[in-house]
C-alpha positions, 0 to 999 in steps of 0.5 A, a space after each residue: 638538289 645534287 641527288 637529282 642530278 646524279 644517275 641512279 647508279 652513282 647515287 647508289 654508290 653514295 647512299 650511306 656514305 655521305 659522312 665518310 666523304 664530307 669535305 673530301 671531294 678528291 676522295 669522293 671522286 676516287 671512290 666513284 672511279 673505283 666503283 665504276 672502274 675497279 682496279 683490283 681483281 674481285 673473286 667470288 670466294 673473296 666476295 662470298 667470304 665478305 658477304 657471309 661476315 657482313 655485320 654492323 659495327 657498334 658505332 656504324 649507322 644503319 644506313 652506312 651498313 646498308 650501303 656496305 651490304 649493297 656494295 658487296 652485292 654489286 661486287 658479287 654480281 660482277 663475279 657472276 653471283 647475283 643476290 636477290 633483294 630478299 637475300 640482301 634484306 635478310 643479310 642486312 637484318 641478320 647483321 644488325 646490332 642488338 639495338 635492332 633486335 625488336 625490329 628484326 623480330 617484328 620483321 620476321 614475325 610479320 
């Protein structure tokens, strides 16, 4: 299995993005390179704006949305602002589409 041969950091980059890279080996390689050697300057205000506007799109799978939440948290960490796992979970739940309303209610009510 390919996942076992990857480092956990590399696997984290790919979680929720398998459909995006299906049959696109060079694009996958570029995404990995960008993740570990970013070419753009990341600023905290930009990341904070991205963080506060995270929402699942209507056609996006929950796993892909979760990957975006994790990636934004990683970018924020590079800027010196760490989001705890609890903050990431709450952001994820808050941004889910209405299809997940009952799941979110159950999560918050216990």
